[in-house]
The first five atom37 places (N, CA, C, CB, O) and aatype in JSON, in Angstrom:
{
  "aatype": [15, 9, 7, 15, 14, 3, 0, 3, 19, 0, 5, 11, 19, 0, 3, 0, 13, 18, 5, 0, 6, 5, 5, 7, 3, 10, 3, 11, 0, 10, 16, 18, 13, 15, 3, 1, 1, 16, 11, 6, 3, 17, 1, 15, 8, 10, 6, 8, 9, 11, 11, 2, 10, 7, 15, 19, 11, 15, 13, 11, 10, 8, 8, 16, 6, 19, 2, 16, 19, 13, 15, 7, 1, 13, 18, 9, 13, 3, 18, 5, 19, 6, 18, 15, 15, 7, 11, 6, 0, 10, 6, 16, 10, 16, 10, 13, 3, 15, 19, 15, 0, 3, 3, 15, 14, 10, 9, 15, 0, 8, 0, 9, 15, 0, 11, 7, 18, 3, 14, 10, 13],
  "atom_mask": [
    [1, 1, 1, 1, 1],
    [1, 1, 1, 1, 1],
    [1, 1, 1, 0, 1],
    [1, 1, 1, 1, 1],
    [1, 1, 1, 1, 1],
    [1, 1, 1, 1, 1],
    [1, 1, 1, 1, 1],
    [1, 1, 1, 1, 1],
    [1, 1, 1, 1, 1],
    [1, 1, 1, 1, 1],
    [1, 1, 1, 1, 1],
    [1, 1, 1, 1, 1],
    [1, 1, 1, 1, 1],
    [1, 1, 1, 1, 1],
    [1, 1, 1, 1, 1],
    [1, 1, 1, 1, 1],
    [1, 1, 1, 1, 1],
    [1, 1, 1, 1, 1],
    [1, 1, 1, 1, 1],
    [1, 1, 1, 1, 1],
    [1, 1, 1, 1, 1],
    [1, 1, 1, 1, 1],
    [1, 1, 1, 1, 1],
    [1, 1, 1, 0, 1],
    [1, 1, 1, 1, 1],
    [1, 1, 1, 1, 1],
    [1, 1, 1, 1, 1],
    [1, 1, 1, 1, 1],
    [1, 1, 1, 1, 1],
    [1, 1, 1, 1, 1],
    [1, 1, 1, 1, 1],
    [1, 1, 1, 1, 1],
    [1, 1, 1, 1, 1],
    [1, 1, 1, 1, 1],
    [1, 1, 1, 1, 1],
    [1, 1, 1, 1, 1],
    [1, 1, 1, 1, 1],
    [1, 1, 1, 1, 1],
    [1, 1, 1, 1, 1],
    [1, 1, 1, 1, 1],
    [1, 1, 1, 1, 1],
    [1, 1, 1, 1, 1],
    [1, 1, 1, 1, 1],
    [1, 1, 1, 1, 1],
    [1, 1, 1, 1, 1],
    [1, 1, 1, 1, 1],
    [1, 1, 1, 1, 1],
    [1, 1, 1, 1, 1],
    [1, 1, 1, 1, 1],
    [1, 1, 1, 1, 1],
    [1, 1, 1, 1, 1],
    [1, 1, 1, 1, 1],
    [1, 1, 1, 1, 1],
    [1, 1, 1, 0, 1],
    [1, 1, 1, 1, 1],
    [1, 1, 1, 1, 1],
    [1, 1, 1, 1, 1],
    [1, 1, 1, 1, 1],
    [1, 1, 1, 1, 1],
    [1, 1, 1, 1, 1],
    [1, 1, 1, 1, 1],
    [1, 1, 1, 1, 1],
    [1, 1, 1, 1, 1],
    [1, 1, 1, 1, 1],
    [1, 1, 1, 1, 1],
    [1, 1, 1, 1, 1],
    [1, 1, 1, 1, 1],
    [1, 1, 1, 1, 1],
    [1, 1, 1, 1, 1],
    [1, 1, 1, 1, 1],
    [1, 1, 1, 1, 1],
    [1, 1, 1, 0, 1],
    [1, 1, 1, 1, 1],
    [1, 1, 1, 1, 1],
    [1, 1, 1, 1, 1],
    [1, 1, 1, 1, 1],
    [1, 1, 1, 1, 1],
    [1, 1, 1, 1, 1],
    [1, 1, 1, 1, 1],
    [1, 1, 1, 1, 1],
    [1, 1, 1, 1, 1],
    [1, 1, 1, 1, 1],
    [1, 1, 1, 1, 1],
    [1, 1, 1, 1, 1],
    [1, 1, 1, 1, 1],
    [1, 1, 1, 0, 1],
    [1, 1, 1, 1, 1],
    [1, 1, 1, 1, 1],
    [1, 1, 1, 1, 1],
    [1, 1, 1, 1, 1],
    [1, 1, 1, 1, 1],
    [1, 1, 1, 1, 1],
    [1, 1, 1, 1, 1],
    [1, 1, 1, 1, 1],
    [1, 1, 1, 1, 1],
    [1, 1, 1, 1, 1],
    [1, 1, 1, 1, 1],
    [1, 1, 1, 1, 1],
    [1, 1, 1, 1, 1],
    [1, 1, 1, 1, 1],
    [1, 1, 1, 1, 1],
    [1, 1, 1, 1, 1],
    [1, 1, 1, 1, 1],
    [1, 1, 1, 1, 1],
    [1, 1, 1, 1, 1],
    [1, 1, 1, 1, 1],
    [1, 1, 1, 1, 1],
    [1, 1, 1, 1, 1],
    [1, 1, 1, 1, 1],
    [1, 1, 1, 1, 1],
    [1, 1, 1, 1, 1],
    [1, 1, 1, 1, 1],
    [1, 1, 1, 1, 1],
    [1, 1, 1, 1, 1],
    [1, 1, 1, 1, 1],
    [1, 1, 1, 0, 1],
    [1, 1, 1, 1, 1],
    [1, 1, 1, 1, 1],
    [1, 1, 1, 1, 1],
    [1, 1, 1, 1, 1],
    [1, 1, 1, 1, 1]
  ],
  "atom_positions": [
    [[109.77, 70.94, 98.37], [109.04, 69.73, 98.67], [108.43, 69.19, 97.39], [107.97, 69.98, 99.72], [108.11, 69.95, 96.48]],
    [[108.27, 67.91, 97.32], [107.71, 67.28, 96.14], [106.27, 67.76, 95.96], [107.77, 65.73, 96.26], [105.48, 67.75, 96.9]],
    [[105.95, 68.18, 94.77], [104.6, 68.61, 94.46], [104.34, 70.09, 94.66], [0.0, 0.0, 0.0], [103.33, 70.6, 94.18]],
    [[105.22, 70.8, 95.36], [105.03, 72.24, 95.54], [105.44, 72.96, 94.27], [105.85, 72.76, 96.74], [106.43, 72.59, 93.63]],
    [[104.68, 73.98, 93.89], [104.98, 74.68, 92.64], [106.23, 75.55, 92.75], [103.8, 75.54, 92.23], [106.71, 75.83, 93.85]],
    [[106.74, 75.96, 91.6], [107.86, 76.88, 91.56], [107.42, 78.25, 92.07], [108.44, 76.99, 90.13], [106.22, 78.52, 92.2]],
    [[108.39, 79.1, 92.36], [108.11, 80.43, 92.91], [107.26, 81.28, 91.99], [109.41, 81.14, 93.2], [106.5, 82.12, 92.47]],
    [[107.36, 81.08, 90.68], [106.57, 81.91, 89.76], [105.07, 81.68, 89.93], [106.97, 81.63, 88.32], [104.27, 82.6, 89.73]],
    [[104.68, 80.46, 90.29], [103.26, 80.17, 90.54], [102.79, 80.91, 91.79], [103.03, 78.63, 90.7], [101.72, 81.51, 91.79]],
    [[103.59, 80.87, 92.84], [103.24, 81.57, 94.07], [103.25, 83.08, 93.85], [104.21, 81.19, 95.21], [102.43, 83.8, 94.42]],
    [[104.17, 83.57, 93.03], [104.22, 85.01, 92.75], [102.95, 85.47, 92.03], [105.45, 85.36, 91.91], [102.48, 86.58, 92.26]],
    [[102.4, 84.63, 91.18], [101.15, 84.98, 90.5], [100.02, 85.15, 91.52], [100.77, 83.9, 89.46], [99.16, 86.02, 91.35]],
    [[100.02, 84.34, 92.56], [99.03, 84.48, 93.63], [99.24, 85.82, 94.35], [99.13, 83.3, 94.65], [98.28, 86.55, 94.59]],
    [[100.49, 86.13, 94.69], [100.81, 87.39, 95.37], [100.41, 88.59, 94.5], [102.31, 87.46, 95.71], [99.8, 89.53, 95.0]],
    [[100.76, 88.54, 93.22], [100.39, 89.63, 92.31], [98.87, 89.77, 92.19], [101.01, 89.39, 90.91], [98.34, 90.88, 92.16]],
    [[98.16, 88.64, 92.13], [96.7, 88.68, 92.03], [96.09, 89.31, 93.28], [96.14, 87.25, 91.83], [95.08, 90.01, 93.2]],
    [[96.69, 89.06, 94.43], [96.23, 89.69, 95.68], [96.34, 91.21, 95.55], [97.06, 89.18, 96.9], [95.38, 91.93, 95.84]],
    [[97.51, 91.7, 95.12], [97.68, 93.15, 95.0], [96.79, 93.74, 93.91], [99.14, 93.48, 94.71], [96.32, 94.87, 94.05]],
    [[96.55, 93.01, 92.85], [95.65, 93.49, 91.8], [94.23, 93.63, 92.35], [95.67, 92.53, 90.59], [93.54, 94.6, 92.04]],
    [[93.8, 92.67, 93.15], [92.47, 92.76, 93.77], [92.4, 93.97, 94.7], [92.14, 91.45, 94.55], [91.39, 94.67, 94.74]],
    [[93.48, 94.2, 95.44], [93.54, 95.38, 96.32], [93.48, 96.67, 95.51], [94.82, 95.35, 97.17], [92.78, 97.61, 95.87]],
    [[94.21, 96.69, 94.41], [94.23, 97.86, 93.53], [92.84, 98.16, 92.99], [95.21, 97.63, 92.37], [92.46, 99.32, 92.84]],
    [[92.08, 97.12, 92.69], [90.73, 97.27, 92.15], [89.68, 97.49, 93.24], [90.37, 96.05, 91.32], [88.5, 97.69, 92.94]],
    [[90.1, 97.45, 94.49], [89.17, 97.65, 95.6], [88.26, 96.47, 95.84], [0.0, 0.0, 0.0], [87.2, 96.62, 96.44]],
    [[88.64, 95.29, 95.37], [87.83, 94.08, 95.51], [88.26, 93.29, 96.74], [87.93, 93.21, 94.24], [89.03, 92.33, 96.64]],
    [[87.77, 93.7, 97.9], [88.15, 93.1, 99.17], [87.8, 91.61, 99.23], [87.47, 93.83, 100.31], [88.59, 90.8, 99.72]],
    [[86.62, 91.25, 98.72], [86.22, 89.84, 98.76], [87.16, 88.96, 97.95], [84.79, 89.68, 98.24], [87.51, 87.86, 98.38]],
    [[87.59, 89.44, 96.8], [88.53, 88.67, 95.99], [89.89, 88.6, 96.69], [88.68, 89.29, 94.58], [90.52, 87.54, 96.72]],
    [[90.35, 89.71, 97.26], [91.63, 89.73, 97.98], [91.64, 88.71, 99.11], [91.91, 91.14, 98.54], [92.66, 88.08, 99.37]],
    [[90.52, 88.56, 99.78], [90.43, 87.61, 100.9], [90.59, 86.16, 100.47], [89.1, 87.78, 101.62], [90.96, 85.31, 101.28]],
    [[90.3, 85.85, 99.2], [90.4, 84.47, 98.74], [91.85, 83.99, 98.68], [89.76, 84.32, 97.37], [92.1, 82.79, 98.57]],
    [[92.81, 84.9, 98.74], [94.23, 84.53, 98.66], [94.87, 84.27, 100.02], [94.99, 85.61, 97.95], [96.05, 83.94, 100.1]],
    [[94.09, 84.41, 101.09], [94.61, 84.2, 102.44], [94.32, 82.78, 102.93], [94.0, 85.22, 103.41], [93.3, 82.18, 102.6]],
    [[95.25, 82.27, 103.72], [95.1, 80.93, 104.3], [94.15, 80.99, 105.5], [96.48, 80.36, 104.72], [93.69, 82.06, 105.9]],
    [[93.87, 79.83, 106.06], [93.03, 79.77, 107.26], [93.87, 79.88, 108.54], [92.21, 78.47, 107.27], [93.42, 79.5, 109.62]],
    [[95.08, 80.4, 108.41], [95.93, 80.62, 109.58], [95.23, 81.56, 110.55], [97.31, 81.2, 109.16], [95.37, 81.44, 111.77]],
    [[94.48, 82.5, 110.01], [93.61, 83.4, 110.77], [92.22, 83.27, 110.16], [94.13, 84.91, 110.74], [92.06, 82.76, 109.05]],
    [[91.22, 83.73, 110.87], [89.86, 83.67, 110.33], [89.71, 84.7, 109.21], [88.81, 83.92, 111.45], [90.47, 85.67, 109.14]],
    [[88.74, 84.48, 108.35], [88.45, 85.44, 107.27], [88.1, 86.81, 107.86], [87.3, 84.93, 106.37], [88.42, 87.85, 107.28]],
    [[87.43, 86.81, 109.02], [87.07, 88.06, 109.67], [88.32, 88.81, 110.12], [86.14, 87.8, 110.88], [88.4, 90.04, 110.0]],
    [[89.32, 88.07, 110.65], [90.58, 88.71, 111.05], [91.3, 89.29, 109.84], [91.49, 87.7, 111.77], [91.79, 90.41, 109.88]],
    [[91.36, 88.5, 108.75], [92.02, 89.0, 107.54], [91.27, 90.21, 107.0], [92.1, 87.9, 106.47], [91.9, 91.17, 106.55]],
    [[89.94, 90.19, 107.03], [89.14, 91.33, 106.55], [89.47, 92.58, 107.39], [87.61, 91.01, 106.63], [89.66, 93.66, 106.84]],
    [[89.53, 92.42, 108.71], [89.88, 93.54, 109.59], [91.26, 94.07, 109.25], [89.82, 93.11, 111.06], [91.49, 95.28, 109.25]],
    [[92.19, 93.17, 108.97], [93.55, 93.55, 108.6], [93.54, 94.41, 107.33], [94.42, 92.28, 108.38], [94.17, 95.47, 107.3]],
    [[92.82, 93.97, 106.3], [92.77, 94.72, 105.04], [92.04, 96.05, 105.2], [92.09, 93.88, 103.96], [92.44, 97.05, 104.61]],
    [[90.98, 96.06, 105.99], [90.24, 97.31, 106.23], [91.11, 98.3, 106.99], [88.94, 97.03, 107.0], [91.07, 99.51, 106.74]],
    [[91.91, 97.79, 107.95], [92.82, 98.63, 108.72], [93.87, 99.27, 107.8], [93.51, 97.79, 109.83], [94.2, 100.44, 107.95]],
    [[94.4, 98.5, 106.87], [95.38, 99.01, 105.92], [94.77, 100.13, 105.1], [95.9, 97.88, 104.99], [95.36, 101.21, 104.96]],
    [[93.59, 99.88, 104.55], [92.93, 100.88, 103.7], [92.63, 102.16, 104.47], [91.62, 100.31, 103.11], [92.8, 103.27, 103.95]],
    [[92.18, 102.02, 105.72], [91.87, 103.17, 106.55], [93.13, 104.01, 106.83], [91.22, 102.72, 107.87], [93.07, 105.23, 106.86]],
    [[94.25, 103.34, 107.04], [95.47, 104.03, 107.44], [96.39, 104.43, 106.29], [96.23, 103.19, 108.37], [97.12, 105.42, 106.39]],
    [[96.36, 103.69, 105.19], [97.26, 103.97, 104.08], [96.54, 104.34, 102.79], [98.14, 102.78, 103.84], [97.12, 104.98, 101.91]],
    [[95.29, 103.94, 102.67], [94.54, 104.19, 101.45], [94.51, 102.95, 100.57], [0.0, 0.0, 0.0], [94.8, 101.85, 101.03]],
    [[94.17, 103.14, 99.31], [94.11, 102.04, 98.35], [95.48, 101.83, 97.72], [93.05, 102.33, 97.26], [96.3, 102.74, 97.64]],
    [[95.72, 100.59, 97.27], [96.96, 100.29, 96.58], [96.96, 101.03, 95.24], [97.14, 98.75, 96.37], [96.06, 100.86, 94.42]],
    [[97.98, 101.84, 95.04], [98.12, 102.58, 93.79], [99.04, 101.81, 92.83], [98.68, 104.0, 94.05], [98.75, 101.7, 91.64]],
    [[100.15, 101.28, 93.36], [101.07, 100.49, 92.55], [101.85, 99.54, 93.46], [102.04, 101.4, 91.74], [101.96, 99.76, 94.66]],
    [[102.39, 98.49, 92.85], [103.2, 97.52, 93.6], [104.27, 96.96, 92.69], [102.32, 96.37, 94.17], [104.08, 96.8, 91.49]],
    [[105.43, 96.66, 93.3], [106.55, 96.14, 92.53], [107.31, 95.13, 93.38], [107.48, 97.29, 92.05], [107.68, 95.42, 94.52]],
    [[107.54, 93.96, 92.82], [108.3, 92.91, 93.5], [109.77, 93.3, 93.56], [108.12, 91.56, 92.79], [110.35, 93.71, 92.56]],
    [[110.37, 93.14, 94.76], [111.78, 93.47, 94.93], [112.65, 92.28, 95.28], [111.93, 94.5, 96.0], [113.83, 92.26, 94.95]],
    [[112.08, 91.28, 95.92], [112.91, 90.16, 96.38], [112.04, 88.92, 96.56], [113.65, 90.51, 97.71], [110.89, 89.01, 96.99]],
    [[112.61, 87.78, 96.23], [111.92, 86.5, 96.39], [112.84, 85.54, 97.12], [111.49, 85.91, 95.01], [114.04, 85.47, 96.86]],
    [[112.25, 84.79, 98.04], [112.98, 83.73, 98.74], [112.07, 82.52, 98.86], [113.48, 84.22, 100.15], [110.88, 82.66, 99.14]],
    [[112.62, 81.34, 98.66], [111.84, 80.11, 98.79], [112.56, 79.22, 99.8], [111.68, 79.38, 97.4], [113.76, 78.96, 99.69]],
    [[111.8, 78.76, 100.79], [112.34, 77.87, 101.81], [111.51, 76.6, 101.86], [112.36, 78.57, 103.2], [110.29, 76.64, 102.04]],
    [[112.17, 75.48, 101.7], [111.49, 74.19, 101.78], [111.67, 73.62, 103.18], [112.04, 73.2, 100.71], [112.77, 73.57, 103.72]],
    [[110.55, 73.21, 103.75], [110.55, 72.58, 105.07], [109.86, 71.23, 104.94], [109.83, 73.48, 106.15], [109.27, 70.92, 103.9]],
    [[109.94, 70.44, 105.98], [109.37, 69.09, 105.92], [107.89, 69.09, 105.55], [109.56, 68.41, 107.26], [107.44, 68.21, 104.83]],
    [[107.15, 70.08, 106.03], [105.7, 70.1, 105.82], [105.26, 70.79, 104.54], [105.04, 70.77, 106.98], [104.08, 70.76, 104.19]],
    [[106.19, 71.42, 103.83], [105.82, 72.11, 102.6], [106.85, 73.11, 102.17], [0.0, 0.0, 0.0], [108.05, 72.92, 102.37]],
    [[106.38, 74.2, 101.57], [107.29, 75.21, 101.05], [106.75, 76.6, 101.36], [107.48, 75.03, 99.52], [105.57, 76.89, 101.16]],
    [[107.64, 77.47, 101.86], [107.33, 78.87, 102.1], [107.87, 79.69, 100.94], [107.93, 79.35, 103.45], [108.98, 79.47, 100.46]],
    [[107.06, 80.65, 100.5], [107.45, 81.6, 99.47], [107.37, 82.98, 100.1], [106.52, 81.48, 98.18], [106.31, 83.38, 100.59]],
    [[108.47, 83.7, 100.11], [108.53, 85.0, 100.75], [108.82, 86.05, 99.68], [109.61, 85.03, 101.89], [109.83, 85.99, 98.98]],
    [[107.91, 87.01, 99.57], [108.02, 88.05, 98.55], [108.03, 89.42, 99.22], [106.85, 87.95, 97.53], [107.16, 89.73, 100.04]],
    [[109.03, 90.23, 98.88], [109.08, 91.61, 99.34], [108.62, 92.52, 98.21], [110.53, 92.0, 99.81], [109.14, 92.46, 97.09]],
    [[107.64, 93.35, 98.51], [107.08, 94.28, 97.53], [107.24, 95.72, 98.02], [105.6, 93.97, 97.27], [107.16, 96.0, 99.22]],
    [[107.46, 96.61, 97.09], [107.38, 98.04, 97.34], [105.98, 98.44, 96.88], [108.53, 98.88, 96.59], [105.62, 98.24, 95.73]],
    [[105.19, 99.01, 97.8], [103.8, 99.34, 97.49], [103.56, 100.83, 97.73], [102.83, 98.49, 98.35], [103.95, 101.38, 98.76]],
    [[102.93, 101.45, 96.76], [102.54, 102.86, 96.9], [101.03, 102.91, 97.1], [102.97, 103.7, 95.65], [100.27, 102.24, 96.42]],
    [[100.62, 103.74, 98.07], [99.2, 103.86, 98.41], [98.64, 105.21, 97.97], [99.0, 103.67, 99.92], [99.4, 106.15, 97.72]],
    [[97.32, 105.28, 97.87], [96.65, 106.5, 97.42], [96.9, 107.68, 98.36], [95.16, 106.26, 97.29], [96.74, 108.83, 97.95]],
    [[97.29, 107.41, 99.6], [97.6, 108.48, 100.55], [98.95, 109.13, 100.25], [97.61, 107.93, 101.97], [99.3, 110.15, 100.83]],
    [[99.7, 108.52, 99.32], [101.04, 109.01, 99.0], [102.12, 108.28, 99.79], [0.0, 0.0, 0.0], [103.31, 108.45, 99.51]],
    [[101.71, 107.48, 100.76], [102.69, 106.73, 101.54], [103.18, 105.51, 100.77], [102.08, 106.31, 102.89], [102.45, 104.9, 99.99]],
    [[104.45, 105.18, 101.02], [105.04, 103.97, 100.45], [105.33, 103.0, 101.57], [106.32, 104.3, 99.65], [105.63, 103.38, 102.7]],
    [[105.23, 101.72, 101.24], [105.45, 100.67, 102.24], [106.32, 99.57, 101.65], [104.12, 100.09, 102.74], [106.26, 99.28, 100.46]],
    [[107.11, 98.98, 102.5], [107.8, 97.75, 102.15], [106.96, 96.65, 102.79], [109.32, 97.73, 102.66], [106.76, 96.63, 104.0]],
    [[106.47, 95.74, 101.96], [105.58, 94.7, 102.45], [106.17, 93.33, 102.17], [104.19, 94.83, 101.81], [106.76, 93.09, 101.11]],
    [[105.99, 92.44, 103.12], [106.43, 91.07, 102.96], [105.21, 90.17, 103.0], [107.45, 90.67, 104.05], [104.48, 90.13, 103.99]],
    [[105.0, 89.44, 101.91], [103.94, 88.43, 101.84], [104.6, 87.07, 101.97], [103.12, 88.55, 100.5], [105.53, 86.76, 101.23]],
    [[104.13, 86.28, 102.89], [104.61, 84.91, 103.05], [103.48, 83.98, 102.67], [105.12, 84.64, 104.5], [102.41, 83.99, 103.28]],
    [[103.72, 83.16, 101.65], [102.75, 82.17, 101.21], [103.27, 80.8, 101.59], [102.5, 82.27, 99.67], [104.47, 80.57, 101.66]],
    [[102.34, 79.88, 101.83], [102.74, 78.52, 102.2], [101.97, 77.53, 101.35], [102.48, 78.26, 103.71], [100.77, 77.7, 101.1]],
    [[102.68, 76.49, 100.91], [102.06, 75.38, 100.19], [102.38, 74.12, 100.98], [102.58, 75.27, 98.7], [103.54, 73.74, 101.12]],
    [[101.35, 73.48, 101.49], [101.5, 72.28, 102.31], [101.62, 71.04, 101.45], [100.33, 72.14, 103.28], [100.96, 70.92, 100.42]],
    [[102.48, 70.1, 101.88], [102.59, 68.84, 101.15], [101.33, 68.0, 101.31], [103.8, 68.05, 101.64], [101.06, 67.13, 100.49]],
    [[100.55, 68.27, 102.36], [99.35, 67.47, 102.61], [98.11, 67.99, 101.91], [99.1, 67.39, 104.08], [97.07, 67.33, 101.94]],
    [[98.19, 69.15, 101.28], [97.03, 69.72, 100.6], [97.3, 69.81, 99.11], [96.68, 71.11, 101.16], [98.43, 70.03, 98.68]],
    [[96.26, 69.64, 98.33], [96.38, 69.73, 96.88], [95.72, 71.02, 96.42], [95.73, 68.48, 96.18], [94.67, 71.02, 95.78]],
    [[96.37, 72.13, 96.76], [95.84, 73.43, 96.38], [97.0, 74.37, 96.07], [94.94, 74.02, 97.51], [98.16, 73.96, 96.08]],
    [[96.68, 75.62, 95.79], [97.73, 76.58, 95.48], [98.24, 77.23, 96.76], [97.22, 77.65, 94.5], [97.56, 77.2, 97.78]],
    [[99.43, 77.83, 96.71], [99.96, 78.52, 97.88], [99.02, 79.66, 98.28], [101.38, 79.06, 97.61], [98.44, 80.33, 97.43]],
    [[98.9, 79.87, 99.58], [98.05, 80.93, 100.1], [98.84, 81.8, 101.06], [96.8, 80.36, 100.81], [99.84, 81.36, 101.64]],
    [[98.41, 83.05, 101.23], [99.08, 84.0, 102.11], [98.86, 83.58, 103.56], [98.57, 85.45, 101.86], [97.72, 83.47, 104.01]],
    [[99.96, 83.36, 104.27], [99.86, 83.0, 105.69], [100.32, 84.14, 106.58], [100.68, 81.75, 105.98], [100.04, 84.14, 107.78]],
    [[101.03, 85.12, 106.01], [101.46, 86.3, 106.77], [101.61, 87.48, 105.81], [102.8, 86.02, 107.52], [102.0, 87.32, 104.65]],
    [[101.29, 88.67, 106.33], [101.39, 89.9, 105.55], [101.92, 90.97, 106.5], [100.0, 90.31, 104.91], [101.19, 91.46, 107.36]],
    [[103.18, 91.34, 106.32], [103.81, 92.34, 107.18], [104.03, 93.62, 106.4], [105.14, 91.81, 107.76], [104.47, 93.59, 105.24]],
    [[103.73, 94.75, 107.03], [103.84, 96.05, 106.38], [104.73, 96.96, 107.21], [102.45, 96.69, 106.17], [104.56, 97.1, 108.42]],
    [[105.69, 97.57, 106.52], [106.55, 98.57, 107.16], [106.37, 99.88, 106.41], [108.05, 98.11, 107.17], [106.82, 100.02, 105.27]],
    [[105.71, 100.84, 107.07], [105.49, 102.15, 106.47], [105.53, 103.2, 107.56], [104.13, 102.2, 105.7], [105.08, 102.96, 108.68]],
    [[106.06, 104.35, 107.24], [106.16, 105.43, 108.22], [104.78, 105.79, 108.76], [106.83, 106.67, 107.58], [103.86, 106.1, 108.0]],
    [[104.64, 105.74, 110.07], [103.39, 106.09, 110.72], [102.33, 105.0, 110.73], [0.0, 0.0, 0.0], [101.22, 105.23, 111.2]],
    [[102.66, 103.83, 110.21], [101.67, 102.74, 110.16], [101.85, 101.82, 111.36], [101.81, 101.94, 108.84], [102.95, 101.33, 111.63]],
    [[100.76, 101.58, 112.07], [100.76, 100.69, 113.22], [99.92, 99.46, 112.87], [100.2, 101.4, 114.51], [98.7, 99.57, 112.74]],
    [[100.55, 98.28, 112.7], [99.8, 97.1, 112.27], [98.74, 96.67, 113.27], [100.75, 95.95, 112.02], [98.89, 96.87, 114.48]],
    [[97.7, 96.09, 112.75], [96.61, 95.55, 113.58], [97.07, 94.31, 114.32], [95.38, 95.24, 112.72], [96.77, 94.14, 115.5]],
    [[97.81, 93.43, 113.63], [98.4, 92.23, 114.25], [99.66, 91.85, 113.54], [97.42, 91.06, 114.23], [100.3, 90.87, 113.91]]
  ]
}
């Protein structure tokens, strides 16, 4: 879509989210989420992850996909994430940049696939 940034800009947002998680800065991590859910819901989501998997130890981007739709652009990033519990997860971050907003892409969905992990939502 016109005005939406390239994938590298959205990837910097995704990487900054994981860096905040790595540093244990929950408040900073929450700034990268959209208003698709309330901040309280996103906070519960992140607290649930930490309780069940531990802190982010490392993360590595494995795949990027960009989809343009009439209302904006979706950026889909697959990451391999290692947690302090020793568990590894395949995580998909979906960021969205709306044509009607003049801001940076924000996380609208965060899906985690890890052995023994039951997502909150």
